[in-house]
Structure formats: C-alpha cells, structure tokens
C-alpha positions as YAML, in Angstrom:
chain: A
units: angstrom
residues:
- id: 1
  name: MET
  ca: [0.00, 0.00, 0.00]
- id: 2
  name: THR
  ca: [1.56, 3.30, -1.12]
- id: 3
  name: LEU
  ca: [1.43, 6.66, 0.64]
- id: 4
  name: GLY
  ca: [-0.74, 7.91, -2.22]
- id: 5
  name: ASN
  ca: [-3.28, 5.15, -1.58]
- id: 6
  name: ILE
  ca: [-3.33, 5.92, 2.14]
- id: 7
  name: PHE
  ca: [-3.76, 9.65, 1.49]
- id: 8
  name: THR
  ca: [-6.62, 9.08, -0.98]
- id: 9
  name: THR
  ca: [-8.34, 6.72, 1.46]
- id: 10
  name: ILE
  ca: [-8.14, 9.33, 4.23]
- id: 11
  name: ILE
  ca: [-9.55, 11.99, 1.88]
- id: 12
  name: VAL
  ca: [-12.54, 9.75, 1.05]
- id: 13
  name: PHE
  ca: [-13.25, 9.15, 4.75]
- id: 14
  name: VAL
  ca: [-12.91, 12.86, 5.55]
- id: 15
  name: VAL
  ca: [-15.19, 13.98, 2.70]
- id: 16
  name: ILE
  ca: [-18.11, 11.68, 3.53]
- id: 17
  name: VAL
  ca: [-17.85, 12.39, 7.28]
- id: 18
  name: LEU
  ca: [-17.35, 16.14, 6.80]
- id: 19
  name: ILE
  ca: [-20.41, 16.54, 4.59]
- id: 20
  name: HIS
  ca: [-22.48, 14.45, 7.03]
- id: 21
  name: GLU
  ca: [-21.49, 16.47, 10.09]
- id: 22
  name: PHE
  ca: [-21.90, 19.71, 8.13]
- id: 23
  name: GLY
  ca: [-25.55, 18.80, 7.56]
- id: 24
  name: HIS
  ca: [-26.12, 18.64, 11.33]
- id: 25
  name: PHE
  ca: [-23.99, 21.75, 11.88]
- id: 26
  name: ALA
  ca: [-25.69, 23.98, 9.29]
- id: 27
  name: VAL
  ca: [-29.26, 23.26, 10.43]
- id: 28
  name: ALA
  ca: [-28.29, 23.60, 14.09]
- id: 29
  name: LYS
  ca: [-26.73, 27.02, 13.47]
- id: 30
  name: LEU
  ca: [-29.70, 28.20, 11.39]
- id: 31
  name: SER
  ca: [-32.07, 27.01, 14.13]
- id: 32
  name: GLY
  ca: [-30.25, 28.90, 16.88]
- id: 33
  name: ILE
  ca: [-28.78, 25.82, 18.54]
- id: 34
  name: ARG
  ca: [-25.33, 26.23, 20.06]
- id: 35
  name: VAL
  ca: [-22.70, 24.02, 18.43]
- id: 36
  name: GLU
  ca: [-20.08, 23.45, 21.13]
- id: 37
  name: GLU
  ca: [-17.64, 21.57, 18.91]
- id: 38
  name: PHE
  ca: [-17.32, 20.64, 15.25]
- id: 39
  name: ALA
  ca: [-14.63, 17.99, 14.81]
- id: 40
  name: ILE
  ca: [-13.26, 15.86, 12.01]
- id: 41
  name: GLY
  ca: [-11.75, 12.58, 13.15]
- id: 42
  name: MET
  ca: [-11.80, 10.67, 16.40]
- id: 43
  name: GLY
  ca: [-9.45, 10.22, 19.33]
- id: 44
  name: PRO
  ca: [-6.99, 12.79, 20.73]
- id: 45
  name: LYS
  ca: [-7.28, 16.36, 19.52]
- id: 46
  name: VAL
  ca: [-4.50, 17.40, 17.11]
- id: 47
  name: PHE
  ca: [-5.65, 20.94, 16.38]
- id: 48
  name: GLY
  ca: [-8.40, 23.19, 17.67]
- id: 49
  name: LYS
  ca: [-9.53, 26.78, 17.27]
- id: 50
  name: LYS
  ca: [-12.53, 28.42, 18.86]
- id: 51
  name: LYS
  ca: [-14.55, 30.87, 16.82]
- id: 52
  name: GLY
  ca: [-17.60, 32.38, 18.46]
- id: 53
  name: GLU
  ca: [-19.35, 29.69, 20.48]
- id: 54
  name: THR
  ca: [-17.87, 26.77, 18.52]
- id: 55
  name: LEU
  ca: [-14.59, 24.91, 18.85]
- id: 56
  name: TYR
  ca: [-13.41, 23.67, 15.44]
- id: 57
  name: SER
  ca: [-11.01, 20.76, 15.80]
- id: 58
  name: VAL
  ca: [-9.15, 18.01, 13.97]
- id: 59
  name: ARG
  ca: [-8.58, 14.71, 15.75]
- id: 60
  name: LEU
  ca: [-5.96, 12.03, 15.26]
- id: 61
  name: LEU
  ca: [-7.95, 9.24, 13.59]
- id: 62
  name: PRO
  ca: [-9.67, 10.29, 10.31]
- id: 63
  name: ILE
  ca: [-12.50, 7.75, 10.64]
- id: 64
  name: GLY
  ca: [-15.33, 9.74, 12.13]
- id: 65
  name: GLY
  ca: [-16.54, 13.16, 13.16]
- id: 66
  name: LEU
  ca: [-18.41, 15.12, 15.78]
- id: 67
  name: CYS
  ca: [-20.98, 17.89, 15.89]
- id: 68
  name: LYS
  ca: [-21.58, 18.43, 19.60]
- id: 69
  name: LEU
  ca: [-24.72, 20.40, 20.41]
- id: 70
  name: THR
  ca: [-25.68, 21.95, 23.73]
- id: 71
  name: GLY
  ca: [-28.33, 19.81, 25.41]
- id: 72
  name: GLU
  ca: [-28.19, 16.86, 23.00]
- id: 73
  name: ASP
  ca: [-27.39, 14.39, 25.80]
- id: 74
  name: GLY
  ca: [-30.14, 15.45, 28.18]
- id: 75
  name: ASP
  ca: [-32.43, 18.19, 29.40]
- id: 76
  name: SER
  ca: [-31.09, 21.73, 29.38]
- id: 77
  name: PHE
  ca: [-32.87, 25.00, 30.09]
- id: 78
  name: ASP
  ca: [-30.51, 27.00, 27.86]
- id: 79
  name: ASP
  ca: [-32.39, 28.84, 25.09]
- id: 80
  name: LYS
  ca: [-29.77, 27.59, 22.61]
- id: 81
  name: SER
  ca: [-30.14, 23.99, 23.72]
- id: 82
  name: PHE
  ca: [-31.07, 21.22, 21.30]
- id: 83
  name: SER
  ca: [-33.51, 19.83, 23.85]
- id: 84
  name: GLN
  ca: [-35.41, 23.13, 24.06]
- id: 85
  name: LYS
  ca: [-36.21, 23.24, 20.36]
- id: 86
  name: SER
  ca: [-39.42, 21.92, 18.83]
- id: 87
  name: VAL
  ca: [-39.67, 18.34, 17.59]
- id: 88
  name: PRO
  ca: [-39.63, 19.37, 13.88]
- id: 89
  name: VAL
  ca: [-36.43, 21.38, 14.42]
- id: 90
  name: ARG
  ca: [-34.73, 18.52, 16.25]
- id: 91
  name: MET
  ca: [-35.78, 16.08, 13.53]
- id: 92
  name: ALA
  ca: [-34.39, 18.43, 10.87]
- id: 93
  name: VAL
  ca: [-31.03, 18.62, 12.67]
- id: 94
  name: ILE
  ca: [-30.85, 14.83, 12.88]
- id: 95
  name: PHE
  ca: [-32.06, 14.19, 9.32]
- id: 96
  name: PHE
  ca: [-29.87, 16.70, 7.48]
- id: 97
  name: GLY
  ca: [-26.68, 14.73, 8.19]
- id: 98
  name: PRO
  ca: [-27.87, 11.68, 6.23]
- id: 99
  name: LEU
  ca: [-29.54, 13.96, 3.66]
- id: 100
  name: MET
  ca: [-26.18, 15.54, 2.81]
- id: 101
  name: ASN
  ca: [-24.76, 12.05, 2.27]
- id: 102
  name: PHE
  ca: [-27.64, 11.23, -0.08]
- id: 103
  name: LEU
  ca: [-27.10, 14.47, -2.01]
- id: 104
  name: LEU
  ca: [-23.39, 13.73, -2.39]
- id: 105
  name: ALA
  ca: [-24.26, 10.29, -3.77]
- id: 106
  name: VAL
  ca: [-26.78, 11.80, -6.21]
- id: 107
  name: LEU
  ca: [-24.21, 14.32, -7.50]
- id: 108
  name: ILE
  ca: [-21.54, 11.68, -8.06]
- id: 109
  name: PHE
  ca: [-23.94, 9.20, -9.66]
- id: 110
  name: SER
  ca: [-25.15, 12.02, -11.94]
- id: 111
  name: LEU
  ca: [-21.85, 11.77, -13.77]
- id: 112
  name: VAL
  ca: [-22.64, 9.62, -16.79]
- id: 113
  name: ILE
  ca: [-19.55, 7.45, -16.84]
- id: 114
  name: ILE
  ca: [-18.77, 5.08, -19.68]
- id: 115
  name: GLN
  ca: [-16.06, 2.49, -20.16]
- id: 116
  name: SER
  ca: [-13.50, 3.43, -22.79]
- id: 117
  name: PRO
  ca: [-11.38, 1.03, -24.88]
- id: 118
  name: ILE
  ca: [-8.29, 2.28, -23.02]
- id: 119
  name: ILE
  ca: [-6.86, -0.34, -20.65]
- id: 120
  name: SER
  ca: [-6.65, 0.79, -17.01]
- id: 121
  name: GLU
  ca: [-5.27, -2.45, -15.60]
- id: 122
  name: VAL
  ca: [-3.60, -5.59, -16.87]
- id: 123
  name: ILE
  ca: [-4.09, -8.41, -14.38]
- id: 124
  name: ILE
  ca: [-0.88, -10.23, -13.47]
- id: 125
  name: ASP
  ca: [-0.45, -13.75, -14.87]
- id: 126
  name: LYS
  ca: [-3.49, -13.47, -17.13]
- id: 127
  name: PRO
  ca: [-3.17, -13.90, -20.95]
- id: 128
  name: ALA
  ca: [-2.92, -10.16, -21.75]
- id: 129
  name: TYR
  ca: [-0.17, -9.68, -19.15]
- id: 130
  name: ASN
  ca: [1.79, -12.65, -20.44]
- id: 131
  name: ALA
  ca: [1.44, -11.41, -24.03]
- id: 132
  name: GLY
  ca: [2.87, -7.97, -23.19]
- id: 133
  name: VAL
  ca: [-0.24, -5.77, -23.10]
- id: 134
  name: LEU
  ca: [0.37, -2.64, -21.00]
- id: 135
  name: LYS
  ca: [-1.75, -0.29, -18.94]
- id: 136
  name: GLY
  ca: [-2.66, 2.72, -21.11]
- id: 137
  name: ASP
  ca: [-2.85, 0.75, -24.36]
- id: 138
  name: LYS
  ca: [-5.85, 1.78, -26.47]
- id: 139
  name: ILE
  ca: [-7.62, -1.08, -28.23]
- id: 140
  name: LEU
  ca: [-8.21, -0.29, -31.90]
- id: 141
  name: LYS
  ca: [-9.12, -3.70, -33.32]
- id: 142
  name: ILE
  ca: [-9.76, -7.27, -32.26]
- id: 143
  name: ASN
  ca: [-8.99, -9.54, -35.20]
- id: 144
  name: ASP
  ca: [-10.66, -7.74, -38.13]
- id: 145
  name: SER
  ca: [-13.28, -5.89, -36.06]
- id: 146
  name: ASN
  ca: [-12.73, -2.19, -35.35]
- id: 147
  name: VAL
  ca: [-13.30, -1.12, -31.74]
- id: 148
  name: LYS
  ca: [-14.61, 2.28, -30.65]
- id: 149
  name: GLU
  ca: [-16.26, 1.48, -27.30]
- id: 150
  name: TRP
  ca: [-15.53, -1.01, -24.51]
- id: 151
  name: ASP
  ca: [-18.95, -2.62, -25.03]
- id: 152
  name: GLU
  ca: [-17.55, -3.98, -28.30]
- id: 153
  name: VAL
  ca: [-14.47, -5.48, -26.62]
- id: 154
  name: LYS
  ca: [-16.05, -7.94, -24.19]
- id: 155
  name: PRO
  ca: [-18.21, -9.92, -26.66]
- id: 156
  name: LEU
  ca: [-15.39, -10.16, -29.19]
- id: 157
  name: ILE
  ca: [-13.15, -11.73, -26.54]
- id: 158
  name: GLN
  ca: [-15.84, -13.92, -24.97]
- id: 159
  name: ASN
  ca: [-16.95, -15.28, -28.34]
- id: 160
  name: SER
  ca: [-13.41, -16.31, -29.27]
- id: 161
  name: GLU
  ca: [-13.93, -19.62, -27.41]
- id: 162
  name: SER
  ca: [-10.29, -19.65, -26.28]
- id: 163
  name: GLU
  ca: [-8.94, -19.35, -29.84]
- id: 164
  name: SER
  ca: [-6.07, -16.90, -30.25]
- id: 165
  name: ILE
  ca: [-7.08, -13.33, -31.05]
- id: 166
  name: LEU
  ca: [-5.08, -10.52, -32.63]
- id: 167
  name: LEU
  ca: [-5.27, -7.39, -30.52]
- id: 168
  name: THR
  ca: [-4.33, -4.14, -32.29]
- id: 169
  name: VAL
  ca: [-3.48, -1.38, -29.82]
- id: 170
  name: LYS
  ca: [-2.16, 2.15, -29.88]
- id: 171
  name: ARG
  ca: [0.72, 2.64, -27.44]
- id: 172
  name: LYS
  ca: [1.79, 6.27, -27.31]
- id: 173
  name: ASN
  ca: [2.48, 6.97, -31.00]
- id: 174
  name: GLU
  ca: [2.93, 3.36, -32.07]
- id: 175
  name: ILE
  ca: [0.49, 0.79, -33.40]
- id: 176
  name: LYS
  ca: [1.16, -2.72, -32.12]
- id: 177
  name: GLU
  ca: [-0.38, -6.08, -32.93]
- id: 178
  name: ILE
  ca: [-0.39, -8.61, -30.09]
- id: 179
  name: SER
  ca: [-1.48, -12.23, -30.38]
- id: 180
  name: ILE
  ca: [-3.27, -13.47, -27.25]
- id: 181
  name: LYS
  ca: [-4.82, -16.82, -26.39]
- id: 182
  name: PRO
  ca: [-7.77, -16.12, -24.03]
- id: 183
  name: MET
  ca: [-8.53, -18.34, -21.05]
- id: 184
  name: VAL
  ca: [-11.93, -19.70, -20.03]
- id: 185
  name: ASP
  ca: [-13.39, -18.03, -16.95]
- id: 186
  name: ASP
  ca: [-16.27, -19.87, -15.27]
- id: 187
  name: ILE
  ca: [-17.38, -16.81, -13.30]
- id: 188
  name: ASN
  ca: [-17.78, -14.62, -16.39]
- id: 189
  name: GLU
  ca: [-19.03, -17.58, -18.43]
- id: 190
  name: GLY
  ca: [-16.74, -16.99, -21.36]
- id: 191
  name: ALA
  ca: [-13.20, -16.29, -22.49]
- id: 192
  name: ILE
  ca: [-11.16, -13.49, -20.89]
- id: 193
  name: ILE
  ca: [-7.69, -12.04, -21.34]
- id: 194
  name: GLY
  ca: [-7.40, -10.19, -18.00]
- id: 195
  name: ILE
  ca: [-7.84, -6.47, -18.69]
- id: 196
  name: ARG
  ca: [-10.02, -3.73, -17.19]
- id: 197
  name: PRO
  ca: [-11.25, -0.58, -18.96]
- id: 198
  name: ALA
  ca: [-10.54, 3.04, -18.09]
- id: 199
  name: LEU
  ca: [-13.57, 5.19, -17.36]
- id: 200
  name: ARG
  ca: [-14.46, 8.61, -18.74]
- id: 201
  name: ILE
  ca: [-17.22, 11.14, -18.07]
- id: 202
  name: LYS
  ca: [-19.65, 11.45, -20.97]
- id: 203
  name: SER
  ca: [-22.25, 13.84, -19.53]
- id: 204
  name: PHE
  ca: [-24.14, 14.89, -16.38]
- id: 205
  name: SER
  ca: [-27.67, 13.77, -15.54]
- id: 206
  name: ILE
  ca: [-29.43, 14.45, -12.23]
- id: 207
  name: THR
  ca: [-32.19, 12.05, -13.30]
- id: 208
  name: GLN
  ca: [-29.66, 9.24, -13.62]
- id: 209
  name: GLY
  ca: [-28.12, 10.26, -10.29]
- id: 210
  name: VAL
  ca: [-31.44, 10.03, -8.48]
- id: 211
  name: LYS
  ca: [-32.36, 6.71, -10.11]
- id: 212
  name: THR
  ca: [-28.99, 5.14, -9.32]
- id: 213
  name: THR
  ca: [-29.08, 6.40, -5.74]
- id: 214
  name: ILE
  ca: [-32.58, 5.00, -5.19]
- id: 215
  name: SER
  ca: [-31.60, 1.67, -6.74]
- id: 216
  name: ILE
  ca: [-28.47, 1.23, -4.62]
- id: 217
  name: ALA
  ca: [-30.21, 2.48, -1.47]
- id: 218
  name: GLY
  ca: [-32.94, -0.10, -2.08]
- id: 219
  name: SER
  ca: [-30.34, -2.86, -2.30]
- id: 220
  name: MET
  ca: [-28.74, -1.65, 0.94]
- id: 221
  name: PHE
  ca: [-32.07, -1.60, 2.79]
- id: 222
  name: ASP
  ca: [-32.84, -5.07, 1.44]
- id: 223
  name: PHE
  ca: [-29.51, -6.37, 2.75]
- id: 224
  name: LEU
  ca: [-30.08, -4.78, 6.17]
- id: 225
  name: PHE
  ca: [-33.57, -6.30, 6.34]
- id: 226
  name: LYS
  ca: [-32.15, -9.75, 5.59]
- id: 227
  name: LEU
  ca: [-29.44, -9.19, 8.21]
- id: 228
  name: ILE
  ca: [-31.99, -8.19, 10.85]
- id: 229
  name: THR
  ca: [-34.29, -11.11, 10.00]
- id: 230
  name: LYS
  ca: [-31.25, -13.44, 9.98]
- id: 231
  name: ARG
  ca: [-31.62, -14.30, 6.31]
- id: 232
  name: GLY
  ca: [-28.27, -12.67, 5.62]
- id: 233
  name: THR
  ca: [-24.86, -13.02, 7.26]
- id: 234
  name: ALA
  ca: [-22.67, -10.42, 8.94]
- id: 235
  name: GLU
  ca: [-19.67, -11.89, 7.10]
- id: 236
  name: ASP
  ca: [-20.41, -9.56, 4.18]
- id: 237
  name: VAL
  ca: [-20.22, -6.45, 6.38]
- id: 238
  name: SER
  ca: [-16.89, -4.61, 6.30]
- id: 239
  name: GLY
  ca: [-15.58, -2.66, 9.25]
- id: 240
  name: VAL
  ca: [-13.36, 0.41, 9.10]
- id: 241
  name: VAL
  ca: [-10.25, -1.65, 8.31]
- id: 242
  name: GLY
  ca: [-12.06, -3.55, 5.57]
- id: 243
  name: ILE
  ca: [-13.35, -0.33, 4.00]
- id: 244
  name: PHE
  ca: [-9.85, 1.17, 4.23]
- id: 245
  name: VAL
  ca: [-8.47, -1.79, 2.26]
- id: 246
  name: ILE
  ca: [-11.28, -1.61, -0.33]
- id: 247
  name: ILE
  ca: [-10.65, 2.10, -0.98]
- id: 248
  name: SER
  ca: [-6.88, 1.68, -1.21]
- id: 249
  name: GLU
  ca: [-7.36, -1.16, -3.73]
- id: 250
  name: THR
  ca: [-9.81, 0.92, -5.77]
- id: 251
  name: VAL
  ca: [-7.32, 3.79, -6.09]
- id: 252
  name: LYS
  ca: [-5.22, 1.86, -8.59]
- id: 253
  name: TYR
  ca: [-8.13, 1.75, -11.04]
- id: 254
  name: GLY
  ca: [-8.37, 5.55, -11.27]
- id: 255
  name: LEU
  ca: [-10.22, 8.60, -9.94]
- id: 256
  name: LEU
  ca: [-13.64, 7.74, -11.40]
- id: 257
  name: TYR
  ca: [-13.65, 4.36, -9.68]
- id: 258
  name: VAL
  ca: [-12.80, 6.12, -6.39]
- id: 259
  name: LEU
  ca: [-15.63, 8.61, -6.94]
- id: 260
  name: ASP
  ca: [-18.08, 5.77, -7.53]
- id: 261
  name: LEU
  ca: [-16.98, 4.06, -4.31]
- id: 262
  name: THR
  ca: [-17.18, 7.39, -2.44]
- id: 263
  name: ALA
  ca: [-20.83, 7.72, -3.49]
- id: 264
  name: ILE
  ca: [-21.62, 4.19, -2.28]
- id: 265
  name: LEU
  ca: [-19.89, 4.76, 1.08]
- id: 266
  name: SER
  ca: [-21.63, 8.12, 1.50]
- id: 267
  name: LEU
  ca: [-24.99, 6.49, 0.83]
- id: 268
  name: ASN
  ca: [-24.14, 3.71, 3.27]
- id: 269
  name: LEU
  ca: [-23.26, 6.23, 6.01]
- id: 270
  name: GLY
  ca: [-26.49, 8.11, 5.41]
- id: 271
  name: ILE
  ca: [-28.62, 4.97, 5.66]
- id: 272
  name: ILE
  ca: [-26.88, 3.68, 8.80]
- id: 273
  name: ASN
  ca: [-27.47, 7.02, 10.52]
- id: 274
  name: LEU
  ca: [-31.19, 6.84, 9.75]
- id: 275
  name: LEU
  ca: [-31.55, 3.56, 11.62]
- id: 276
  name: PRO
  ca: [-32.74, 3.68, 15.26]
- id: 277
  name: ILE
  ca: [-29.50, 2.24, 16.61]
- id: 278
  name: PRO
  ca: [-28.65, 3.33, 20.18]
- id: 279
  name: ALA
  ca: [-25.41, 5.28, 20.57]
...
C-alpha cells in the first residue's frame, strides 16, 4: 500500500464524514442551537480553534466526526439547547446529516460514466499480461473488427472460445499487434484475457443520479432487512479496516472508480445514521 493510496483513502473518509457532520452543523446554526464543537476525526485532539461559540477541531484518527450540540445528551434550560427546540427542528437537525450524504451520492452518480477502450489495468499472470499488453494501451481492433467502445471489446473476446485473437493497440504513437490466447473463466461464463477498462465522463444527468441512488439504497435496505431477520450473514459487512483496504485497492483503477466508491460509502453512512440504533 503506497502513501498515495493511504492519502486518498483518508480523503474519502474525511469527505463523507465532513459533509455528514456539516448537515447537522448547518441546520443547528440556522435554528439557533449552540454548536459546542465541530470535529473531524476521532481520538486525541490534534488541532483546535474556537470561533464564536464553537470549537473547530481536527482529531488524530480520520475515521469519524463530531458535531456536539448543547443539550443533546439530556435536558437543558438553555435557550440555545437542542432539547429546548421543537420536535420538527430537532428532527431536521438529525435528518440533514444523512440527507447531505444522499445528495453527495446523487451528485456523483449524476456523472454519466462510460467504459473506454483504453486499458486501465492488466491483471498479473493473465493472458494479456503474459502477451505484453500494458496499462494505457488503447484497443483499436480485435482480429478484423474495429473497436470504438468497450462494449464492443467484451463480446469479441468472450466469443473467441479460447482461440487466439489478434489485438491491435495504440501505445503512445505506435500501433502494435499482439497475439493473445484467451482463457476460459467460469465466473464470467466466457473467455477473458485479463484487462479492465478506463472510465471517462460522458455527460451529467441528475435524473440518472437520483435513479442510481434510489436503486443502490434499495439494495442496501434489502440487505439490512435480511441481516436483521437473519436471512443474511454479517460476514459480508466490512468494518473500518475492511473499507480502508477496499478504498486503497480501488485507487489503482483511477479517480472515477474512487468517486463511484465514495458515493456508495456516503450512501451507506447516510442509511446507517437513519436507523434507530442506540449510541
């Protein structure tokens, strides 16, 4: 794991936590509730500065956050106390944290991302790797078929039935022809050569963002329901360390893959914080 991977992972954690806590913070401030501390991270305090009534701080472990409100832990007679506000106001303060996570997911999923015929990864010890295909190669042809989009690549390889294919690629300013014998992959039910596509942004669509967010949120709620009713297993649930590893592995595929994962994690955080789980 490189320093770059670690740094990117920390940034992802900070972004989804920061936007969540900011949702609580903004509504609390607008509602006249005193915010005693707004912190990013957990554990010992590394840095802190008080401005007005609020202490803004950064803590050692970048895996959480805090928006501490006066009176949130019990009754308080202070006019700026959370407990003295009306039920709708308190509900708004609680709800706007998850809402910000949902909005972040919608914005990211609104990026219409397509797979390009440029190779983002060549999997070690797979046919393409052994034949000398490199990351960054742009696929121009497979046998006699011209390729313009990644959607054309997969069927041409899968339909080869393990017969050798001639891959024509552009590498920098050179055109190279590489003979590759695909391998049969039972999971993908067809032949593969062991490459992954680069992604690129084609357009922006809020409609797509909303639809994708609703679809993924539905799958998450379905999983949680199965977990609660014991029809699912907790083995599929990743903790902080597991998520850290997943993000750091995703980094090597490129920024757009990281953005996609950020949206999923943001949505996950929003949903978890809507559940009536005791603190």
